[in-house]
N, C-alpha and C positions, 0 to 999 in steps of 0.2 A: 339516441343508445349507443350511435354507432362508432366502433371499436373501444367499447367498453367491455365486450364480451371476446376482445383477441389478446394475443400474449403482444404483439407487436403492430404500430400501428404507425400512421404519419399526421402532423397538423401542418396548418401554417401559423406565424408569426401572431394571429389572435386565438388561437387556440382552436381553428373548425377542424375538425375530422376532413381529411383527405383522402379517398379513397385510392386504393394501389390496386389498378385489376391486372395487371403484369407484374409482378413480382419479379420474372426473372430481368426487367428491365432497370434493377434497381429501386432510387424511390421515387414516386411521382410528380410531376410538374407541381411548381407551387407549392411543397412540400420545405418548412424551415427546419421543421423537429421529428424526428422520431422516439416513440415513446416504446418502452417493453416492459415487460414484467413477464414474470414466470413461478407459476402457481404451486409448482411441485419442486421446487428450492427454498432451503433455509438460509437465511442471513442472520449471520453474527457481527455486530457492531463492535469494534473496540474504541472505546474513547480516552483519549486523554484528561486529568482533571487538573483546572487550572487553578493557581492561587486565588485568583477573585470570586471562585464557586461556579465561574464556566467551564467547558468541556469543548474539544474541539476532538473531529476524526483522526485516527492513525491508521485505522485497519479496517477493512471490509473481506470477510471468509464467506463463499458461499458453498454451500456441499446440496446436490439436489437427489431427490429420492424416487422409486417406485410406488404409484399411485395404490397398485393393486396388493404391493408388501404391507405397507400404511394402514389397509384398510382392512385386512384381515388380521391385526390386531386389536382394530376398534371393534366393529362387526363384519365375521367371519359368514360368510355365505353358507347354503345349509351343506354344500359338497365338502367347503374345506371345514366343516366341523366332524362332517363323516370321516372323512379322511384322517382328521388328528385323535379320532376314537379308533380305527381302522391299525393307527400305526401304533399310537402310544396307550391306548386304553383310556384313556382322560383327555377331557378338553383342555386346549392350549389357556391361561390366563390371556383376558382381555385388560386393553389399557384406556384410560382418556386418549382423546386425539390428539393433548398434545403434547402424553410420551410418546405416543406412537411415530407421531413425527419425528423426534428429536431419534431414536431408536431406528428409524429407519432411513434418516440424514447422518447419524455418526457412527455407525457400528462398522468393524470393520469387514472385509470380505469373509472370515470365520464367523464370525458372531449372526451377520446377514444369511447367510445360507443357513444356517442352523435355524434360526428365528424362522425363515420363510420356510422348512422344510415343518418344524414342529409345528405352525400354524397351517397347515395343511395346503401350502400352497406347490404348484405342480413342479417349481426347480425348487432349489437347495440341497442339501445332505446333511443329515444327523447328525447330529455333539455326538462325538467320542467316535464317528467313522473314519475310514480311512483317510479320505478327502480332509475329513477337520483336521485330522491330526500334520496332514502333509501343505496347508494352506500357505503356511509362516507366515500372518498378520497376525496385530494383537493390536488391539484398543483399550480404553478405560473400562469399556463391560468387562473383558474377558480379563482385564485383569484384576477387577473388584471380584471376579467368581473365583478366580483362583486359576484361571485358565493359561497361564503365561508360560507352559513348558510344552512344546511338538517338535515334529521332527521335518524337516525340509530336504528338499533334494538339492544335491551338489550338481548338479547339470550333468553327473555321470550315471550312465543305464545302470539301474537298481542299487546305487549309492543314496546315502544319507548321513545327514549332519545332525548334530544334536542341538538344537536351539534354544535357550532359555533367555526369560524375558524376568522373572521371579523366581528363583531356586526355592524359597521360604515359602509358596503358595501351591505346589502342584497336589500335592498328599489330599488337598480340600477341591480339587475337581472331578467330579463326577464321571465329567469323561473319559479323565486318566485312570480313573481309577477300573473302568472298565475296561480299557484298555489294554492296562496290564494284565487284567483278567484272561482276557481274551490271549495274552501271549504264554500263560502258564504260570506269571510272577506276580508278588504281590509290589508293592508301590516301593516297599525298601529294598526289594531285592531287585528290581528294576534300578531304583536311583544306583543301589550298590556295581551294576552292570556298568551304567553307564559311567560312572566315576572310572572304572575300572580302562576305560576308552578315552580318557582326557589326553591331551595331547597329539590324539587323531582326528586330522581334518576327515577324512571318511571313512564308514562304520557300513558293514553290510546290511543291508536292508531286515529288519526284522520278519520273520514269514507271516504273513497275514497284511503284510501293506503296501504289497508288489498288485 
């Protein structure tokens, strides 16, 4: 069983495991094969379909994920569940392991952090918070939920510019509606305010964004 519970090991040409007591010196003497595997990595394979019914690989994509993040969405600990109730007044939904892996590995920074916070982890930030609006990332999940509008930093102190990935979906974003309300505006009023700034690269940070 040696090597079967490791992420990287060496074998000879016959497949026999070769111990490597000093990894700093590289491969051990007699090794001809290096074997590696990564438990917290989602691998996506792209195959081209051939006319004869076969297929061949054209690309492979790998994305890693945090195991504590994935597990919090499947079977949260007592303390994670307690924080969900304390922060949100009701528990977060749980997922099947397969879906939890997909979410943990494929979501953008903004979705990952808001999901982590919602599921009671010690890191992340709340959906609709200033950090959420300023993250400047997007993915299939937040596009599907209509969260494609957010403020992004311009690089100049105190200035932001308006970024959009889907103009028509912003009103369906619960986080966006909450943010507009925080600024004392309705969604339509905020939309009109932004339209009035068209053509201007930098606009002053709205009160509460800093």
